[in-house]
N, C-alpha and C positions, 0 to 999 in steps of 0.2 A: 866743284873741282873738275878739271879737265883730265880725263884718263887717256893715257897713251900707252899701250895700244890694245884695243879690243880684239884684233885678230890673234893676239897671243892667247887669249882666253879660248877662242874658237879652235885654234890649233891643238891646245892642250886637251880640250874636251873631245876631240876626235879620237884620241888615244884612251881617254878616261871619261867615258860617257856619263858616269855618275857625278862628275865634277861640273857639268854644264849648269845645272840649276843653282848650286851654291855660288859658283863664280859669277853667274848672271846677277844674282842677288847682291853680291859684293859690288859689282859694277854699278848697279842701279843706286845703291846707297851712297857709294863714293861720288858718283856724278852729281848727286843732290847736296853733298856735304859742302861745308865752308870751314875747313879746318885751319886753325892758327897754331896748334901745338899738339903734342902727343896726347894731352888730356882731352882735347877735342876729338881726336881719332878714337880714343878709348870709350867715348860716349857712344859711338857707333859700333866699335869692335873692341870689346873689353879685353881681349887677349892679344892685342897688337903689341909688338915689342920693337924697340930700336936696337939694331945690331950694326954698329959703325954708323954709316950714313944711310943705312937702309931701314925700311920699316917692314917687318915680317907679320903677315896676317895668317892666322889659322883658318883653314877653309874645310868645311864638311867634317866637323868634329875631329880636327887634327889629322885627317887623312891626307890633306894637301897643305902646302905652304905657298903663299903668294908673296914674292919679294919685290918690293917697290921702293922707288925713291920719291918721297913726298916733298914737294917744294911749296911750303905754305905761302911764301911771298908771291909767287906767280900763279898759285892755285892749280898746280899741275901734279899729277901722279903718274910716274913712269913705271910701267910694269917691267921689271928686269928679268924675272924668271917665275915660273910656276913649277913646283916640284912635288913629287910624292913625299910622304913623311920619311921613307927610307932614304931617298936621294938627299933630302935636306939634312938628315942626321949625319951623312958622310962628311958634310962640311965643305965639299969642293966649291960650292957657290960663294964662299967667303973670299976666294982669291981674286 
């Protein structure tokens, strides 16, 4: 899969230093993946969920959420947002 965009991970990790290692791990796994469905995603990330047209990944034991649009046809993953659990729970990202 082609991940767009790694700088989002780096920017988020500047504010939340403990997120860098788990986000880098997510990035590495995702780059090597060849997903065709949510079932394929869950082979790599068991707790990934679909919310509307977005896929939500739990990062670092639910401390953070990575929200992405996964396009299985073009093999691209667009990082839309990375949030703390508290910001995710507010639900503003759904708009």
